[in-house]
N, C-alpha and C positions, 0 to 999 in steps of 0.2 A: 259740639265740643270744639273748643278752640285749641288748635295744635300748639300755639305758642304757650298756652297754659299747661300743656302736658308734653314737654319735649321728649320724655321717654317713649311715649306712644308714637310720636313722629319718627323717632329713631328706629323703633321696632318695625314700623311700616316700611320705612326705607330699606331696612335690612331684609324684610320679607320680599319686597319688590326685587332687590338685588339677587336674592337667592333664587326667586322664580326665574329671573332673567338668566342667572348662571346656569340653572338647570336646562332652560330652553336653549341657551346658546353654547353650552359646554361642548368642547371638542377635545377628545383625547389626543388628537394629532398635535396639540400644543406641546405635548411631552415627547414628540418624535425626536428632537435633537438630544434630549436626555437619554432616551432609549438607545439611539445610535451611539452615543458616547459610551454608555455602559457596555453595550455589545461589542464595540470596537476594543475596549479595554479587556474584556473577557476573552475574546478570540485572538487578540494580538494582531488583527487585521482591520483595515477600514471597513465600516458597515454603513450603508445608506438604505433608507426606507422611503418609498413613495407616499405611503399613507399608513398611519398607525391608529389602532383602536383597542379599547380594553373594557372588559366587564369585571369590576372588582368584586372581591368576596374572599372567603377563607381560602378557597381554591380559585384563583383569578384566571381569567381567560384573556389572552392578548392576541391580536391579529395584526400581522404585518403584511402589507401588500407591496409588491415591487421591491422585494428584499434583494440586496446585492452585497456580497462579501468580496471586497477587492483583493488585489494581489499585494504581496510585500513589495518593497522598493526593488527596482531592477527588473520587473516583469511587465511593465506597461499596463495599460488599462483597456486595450482593445478586446481582451477576453478575460472577464473577471473570474476569480477562483470559483465562485458559486453564486447562484441566484435562484429565486423562487417567485412564482407569480403570487402565491399566497401561503403564508405560514401561520398556522393557528396553534398556540401553545397554552396548555393549562399548567399553572404553576402555583406553588405556595409562596405567597408574597413575602412573608416575614423570613422564611428560610433563604429566599433569594437576596434579601437585604443583608443577611449575614454571610453571603458568599457561597451558599450551598444551593444548587439548582436541582430541585425535585420536580420533575415534569411528568405528571400522571398520564398525560396524553399529548401527542404531537401529531399534527396533520400537515403534510407538505403537498402542495399542488404545483405540478410542473417544475420540479427542481431541475436545475442545470448545473453542471460542474465541468471545469476544465483544469485538469491536473497536468502540470508540466514542470520541467527543470530549465534553469537558465544556463548560460554558457559556462558557468563555474560548477554546474552540477547540483546547485541548491534547489530543493523543491519549493513549490509555492503553496503546499498544502499543510504546513505545520501550523496548527492552531494551539494557542496557549492553554485553552480550556481543557484540551485532551492530553496535556503533558504536564506532569508535576515536577519537571526539572531533571529527572534521572532517566528519562526515556520510557518509564512505565506510564500506561494510561492513567490520566488523572481520575481521582475519586470525587471530583466536585460536581459531576453531573450524573443524575439517575433518570433514565427514561423508562416510562411505563409502556403504554400502547403507542405504536407508531404506525401511522397510515401514510402511504406515499402513492401518488398517482402520477403517471406519465413522467417518470424520472429519466434523466438523460445525463450521461457522464462521458467525457472524453479524456483519455490519458495519452500524452505524447511525450516521448523521450528520445531525442536523436541518438544519444549514446547507446540505447538499446535497439535502435531501429524499430521503435514501437509507435504505433498510432492505433489506438483501440477505442471504440465507441460502445458504451454499455447502455442498455435500457432496462429499467427496473420499476417494480411497483409491488404493493402488498395486496394479498388476497384474503378475503374473509373465509374463515373455516366453516364447514357445514354444521359443526356442533356449536357454533357461536363463540368459540374460543378466540384467543388473541390472533390477529392476522399474521400470516407468514409471508416471507420475502421471496420474490421471484425475480430473477434477472437473466439477461442474455447479452452476450457481447460478440463483436466481430471487428476485424481489422487485420493488422499485421504486427508481428513481434519477431525480432531478430531477422527481419526481412523475409519472414515466412508467414503464410496466411494463419490467422488466429481466430478461433471461435470458442465460446464457452456458454454453458447454461448453469444456473444456480437455483436451487430450492433450499431455503433456510427456514429456521423457526422464527418465533417471535423475538424481537429485539429485547423484550422484557427479560428473557432468559439468558441474555449474554453474560450478565454478571452473577448469576445465581448458581452456585456450585451444586445445589440440590436439583437443579433442572438442566441437565445436559442439553446443549444446543444442537439440534439435528441439522445435518448437512448432506446435500446431494449435489456434487459438483462434477461437471464433465468439461474437459479442456481438450482442444485439438490445436496443435501448433505444428504446422508443416506435416511431417509424417508421424509425429508423436501424439499419442492419445493417452489421457489420464482420466481415471474415474475414481472419485472419492465418495464414499457413502458411510455414514455413521454419525457419531456425536462428538462434540467438543465440550470440554469442561472449562467454564469461565474463559472463553476465547480471547477476551480483551486483556487477560492477564497470562495467557498461554499456560493455563494450569494443567492441561492434559487433553488427550484425545483417544478415541476408540473408533478407528476407521478401517474400512475395507478399501484397499488400494489396488487398482489394476493399472499396469503400465504396458503399453503396446507401442511399437514403433519399428523403424527401419534400422536404427543405430542408437545404442545407448549413449554414445557421445553427444547426441543431440539434446540430451537432458540437461547438459550444462547451461543452456540458455534459460532453463526454468528453475534449476536448483542451485546454480552458481558453483558447482563442483565439477572439475574436469574428469571425465570418464574415458576409458579406452574405447576405440572404435570396435564395433561388433556387427555381425549380421543381424537381420530382423529378430525381434524378441517379443515375448508375451509372458508377463510375470504377474502373479497375484499373491497378496499377503496382507498383513495387518500393519497399520501405521499408527504410531502413538508418539507422544513426547512427554517426558518427565524431567523436571528441572531444566537443564540446558541440553538435553540429549534427545534427538529425533531418531526414531527407530522404525525400520521396515523389517518385520520379523515374520517367521513361519511362511516365507514366500516360496513359491515354486512355479515352475514354468519351463520355458525353453529359450535358448539363445542360439539362433541358427538351427543346426541339427543336433545340438547338445541340450540335455536337460540341465536345469540349474535350480538349486534351492539353498536356503540358509537364512542369514540375517545380515542387515546392513544398518549401521548406526553412524550418526553424524553429530559432532559437538561443534557448534560455531565457535570460532576463536577470534581473539582480537587481531591477530596477524593472519592466521590461516585456519580454515576449518580442519577438524581432525576426523578421519573416517576409520571406522573399525568394522571388519566384516569377517564372517566365517561362511564359506561357500562350498558347495558340494555338487558333483555331477555323477550320476550312476553310469552314464555313457557320454563320452565327450569326443568330438571331432577336433583334432588339433587345428584344422583350418579355421575353426570358429574363434581361435585365440590369436589369429594372425595380427590383430591390432597391437598386441604387446610388442611386436618387433617392427611396427610401422609398415606391415604388409596389408594388402587388401583382405579383409576378414571374410570367412565363409567359403563354401565350395563354389567354384566358378559357375557350375551348371545349376546351382540352386535357383529355383524359379521365383522365390520370394525376395531375392535381392533387389535393392533399389537400383534405379538407373545409374546413379552416381557410383554405386558399388560395382555394378557390371562394367562400367567404363574403367574403373580402377583395375579390375581383373584383366580387361582387354589390354590396357597399357602394359601391365606386367607381362602378359603373354607375348605382346609384340616387342617388348624390350629385349635387346641382346644380353642384358645382364641377368644373372641368376640371384645374386644377393640383394636383399631389400635396400634400396637407396633413398627412400623417402625419409627426410629428417624428422627426428623427434621434436615435439613442441616444447622447448625449454621453459617458456613462461607457464605452460600448463603443469609441467612437472613441479615447478616451484609454488604453484598456487594452493596446494593443499597437502596435508600430511596424511599418510595411510598406514594402516596395519591390517593386512588382508591375508587370511589363510585360505587356501584352495586345495581341494582333493578331488581328483578325477579318478573314479574307481576302475573304469574300463575305457581305454582309448580305442576308438574304432576308425576304420578308414582303409582304403585300398593301399596295399604295399606299406602297411604301417606295422613295424615290428614291436612298437612300444605297447606295454600292457596297462600301466597306470601312471598317475602323476600326483605328486605332492609338492606344493610350493607355498612359501610365505613371502609376501611382498611388504616391504617397509619403505616409506618415503618420509624423510624429515628435512624440511627446508631445502629440498632439491637433491638430497643424497638418497639414492635409490639402492636398496639391498634386496636381492632375491636369494634367500638362504633359509631353508634348503630349496633347491629346484631339482627334484629327484624324479627319474623315470624308471619304472620297473620293466625288466625284460626277462621273462621266464623266472628263474630263481635268483637272478642277479638284478643289478640296477646300475644306472648312471647317476651318481650323486654329484651335484654341481652347485656352485654359488656364483652370483654375478653382482658386482658393485658398479653402479653408474653415478659418477659425481657430476650432477648437473648444476652444482653451485658455480662451476666454471664453464666457459664457452671457448672452444668446443668441449664436449663431455669427455671426461676421462673414465675409461672402463677397465676393470680387472675381472677376469672370469677364470674359473678353474672347474675341472670335472674329473671324477674318479670313476673308472669303468671296473666294476666289481662283479666277477663271475657272470658276465653278460652271456646269455644263452644264444649260441650260434644257430641252434635249430629254429628259434623264434624268428631270427633274422632271415634265414634261408627260406623258410616256408612261405614267407610273404612274396618271394620272387616268382613263385609258380614255375620256376625253371630248374633251380638248383636245390639240393638237399644237403643237410649236414648237421653234425652235432659237435659239441665242444663248448668250452668256456673261454670268454675273452676278458682280459683285464688290461689296465693301463691308466694313464693319467694325461690330462691336457691342461695347459695354462696359457692364457692370452692376456696381453696388456696393450692398450692402445688408446687413441683419442679420435673423436669424430662425432658428428651428430646423427649418423645413420649406421646401420649394421655394416653396410658396404665400406663406409669410411673407417669404422673401428677396425675391421679386419684388414682393409687395404693399407693401413698404416701401422698394423700391430706387430708385436714381437711375442714370442712364446715357444712352447714345445708341445709335441704330441707323441706319446709312446703307447703302443698297443701290442699285446702279446696273446698267444693262444696255444693250448696244448691239450692232449688227451681227447681228441675228437676225430671226426671223419667228415669228408666233404665229397660231394658228387665228383667222380672222375671227369665228367664232362667239363666242369669248371677248370680243372688243371690242364686238361688236354687242349681246350680251346685257347687257353692262355699261351700255349706253346705252338698253336696251329698244328697240333697232332691230329690231322684230319681223320685218319683212319680210326683211331680210338674214339674220336669225337662221335663218329657215326655209330660205332659199336656202343658207346656210352648212352647215346640217345635211345638205343634199342634196349638198354638195360644191361649190357655186357661189356665191361663190368660197370656197376652203377655207383660204387663208392671207393674211396681210397682213404687210408688212415693218415691223420696229420700228426707228425712228430712234434712240430713246433712252428709257430709263426711269430716273427718279431718285426715290429715297425717302429722306427725312431725318426721323427721329423722335427725340423727347426723352423720357426717363423721369424723372419728378419725383415723389418720394414715392409710387411705385407707379402713377402715371397716365402712360400712354404717349400723348403729344401728337404730332400730325402737324405737322411744319414744312413739309415738301414731299412730295407724292406725285404724280408726273407721268409719264404714259406717252404718247409721241409715236409714232404709227403712220401709215401711208399713208392709213388710212381715218378716223382720229379722234384727237383729244387726249382722254385720260382723266385726270381730276384728282380726288384724294381729299382729304377733310378730316374731322377729328373726333378722337376719343380713345378709349382703352381703359383702364378702371379695373381694374388687376390685383388690387387688394385686394378689391374687391367683385365682380370677375370680370364686369363689364358693359361692353358696347360701345355707342357711339353714333357712327355713321360715315355719311358721305355721299360718294357717287361720282357725278361729273358727266362727261358726254361731250359733246364738240363735234365733230359729224361734219364731215369734210372733203369728202365726196362726197354727191350726192343718193342717196336710198334710198327704197324702197317702204315706206309706212306707218311712217316714222320718227317715233317719239314723243319721243325725246330727253329723257325725264324723269329727274331724278336718282334714284339708287337709295339707299334708306335701309337701313342695317344696324344694328339695335339690339336690346337685350335681354341675356340672360345669355350669357356667352362660350361656354358649352358648347352652347347651342341658340338662336342668335339668330334674330330674324325678319328676312327680307329681302323688300323690295318697293319699288314706286315711291313717290315723294313725290307723293301725289294732289293736293296743293295746287298743285303746279307742273307737272302733267302736260302742259299745253298751253303752258307758258312755256319758251322757249329762252333759256338763260342767255347773256348777251352775252359774246363771247370775251374782251374786255378785263377784265371782272369775274372770269371764270373763271380767267384766267391771273394774276389778282392774288395767288393763293396762292403764286406763285413769287417774291414780293417778298423772301423770305428770301435773303440774299446767297449765291446759288448758286455764285458763283466760289470761295467758300471750300471747296466740296465737291470741287473739281477734283483736289487731291492724292489724296484718297481714291479718286476714280474711277480715276485713273491707277494707284494701287496695286492695285486689284482687277481692272482690265480691261487695263491696259497704257497706256504713255504715248501710243501712237498711236491710242487709242480714239476713234471718231467721237463717242461720248457726251460726252467732255470738251469737244470743240469745240461740241457742241450745247448743253451746259449753259452754257458761256460766253456763247453767243449769247442764250440765254433770260434769263440774268442781266442782260445789257445791255438787252434789250427790256422787261424787267419793272420797270426802275427807276422809270418814270413812272406805273406802275399803282397804284391804291389797294390798301391792305392788306385782305385778306379774313380774317374771323374764323373760328374753328373751332367746330364744333358739338359741344359736350360735354354729357354727361348731368349 
């Protein structure tokens, strides 16, 4: 056959030879630049591949070796965002050409990742394929089976003092099901040691609502330990959760590093409950456990906000130690002798013990107060502790943009209560504080029985109001102004208390022996004024069957010093009665108490002693009636004293 006579045959032969040559010489790596370009566009980051190969078909198979995903601009190239020694992907070609990536199987060998932020706080891990523009995970990728071997990921963020390295891989199931994910991590977070372990389900179930994703996560960060076990519903869309959560640590305030919400300082805690989220609300419910030596149960919910998170909680304690709530007044929380305290907490207690000051002087953290909004209700059904006359506690705490309101803040004492409210305006610096308290039928017997020395019965009433500014309790009171009025009637008190106040030594000894053991109280009236941190005595008067006790002087809350004088006028003869005034002076934390030696043998004239009552006592009667009731004998007694003292000379106060 002559080829020139049959050109079509020659063309067919050449075409066949070319096809054979193409088959023999074909290299899918020719398409590597195209694949790199398409991958870069899909991820929004530069992608390079050392070698590319593909097996075409209805479900195609592509292999990329030496895969590197680069960083966005501004992050440098010394540590790429991600890399893999080998990536094998099964995909449906025609769907991929339409922009939808269905990947029945993905296998990654030796993946490496380096997630970090730049100086402006921007992350390098935002990939366009996983973001549809509104912050929700994109729907453009569906992954079926995922196999990972020898995975390695590093996360570094100087702003969080974080440098964590994770190792992860998938494991085959014994039943031949889809492989599950296992990971472990270690490093540092918030300058504290960090470690974690994770056991998860198949990534195929991440998007399927009908297949909850199993999770077993354990985290240790410093002294904080978190355990999560249960399932997630469509975790890539945050559709829901059903998890058991265990929290253990030395201080609840340490959780801020992990959850981003400032909490009050506490002693060591151990809490267990249920964690879930619906919509935009994360809930820790039905939890119970302990904080210090107090039990705690209830619910805690968080709603992330655009400006600040919002926290709502309903908390209860069957038995509570007030020392465990010390963090609310910026004091060291917990009992000083509690063995479970952290070294930092022990050191804080030691500093407070060594300090000459009595009032907490540690400043409140104003940025923390402004960082979140709170609505928290707390009920302590029984308050326990040595020398603690309080029975129960009910409080509601609200914080809105730095404005703190504690209302009510009520303490039960016997059949009565101290009903108070506190407002701290941390929108300004220093904090402006307004506090008030009503003493309503406070049971003296509950107070006295805690002393183990004195006994007594009766009801105490009155009111207190303080207004000041400062960033600590010491500053607020040391610069504050206000009033304190206390009254009592219709009770009795151990005669030892009255006689010791007047250095009536003979009767003190007899009283200690139980002869006599009590004396009736006709009335007690106390009226004090707080001016620029100095608490002045307007009236302090105790009228009993045995004696009249009168107090005068002042307490400087700024300097924490007291200069006080207590005088007694016996109404009955007694053995070895010295009747010298008692002087209380010195530092408020440890004052010196003793007789006024210069007046040891001088009995103060009753008219002069009662002169301290020149303050118009009749003006106090409405407060007496509020705290003790309109039928109180003390109101009548105060009225009589006010009338009797009108002609008496005014007595000065003895201040430092």
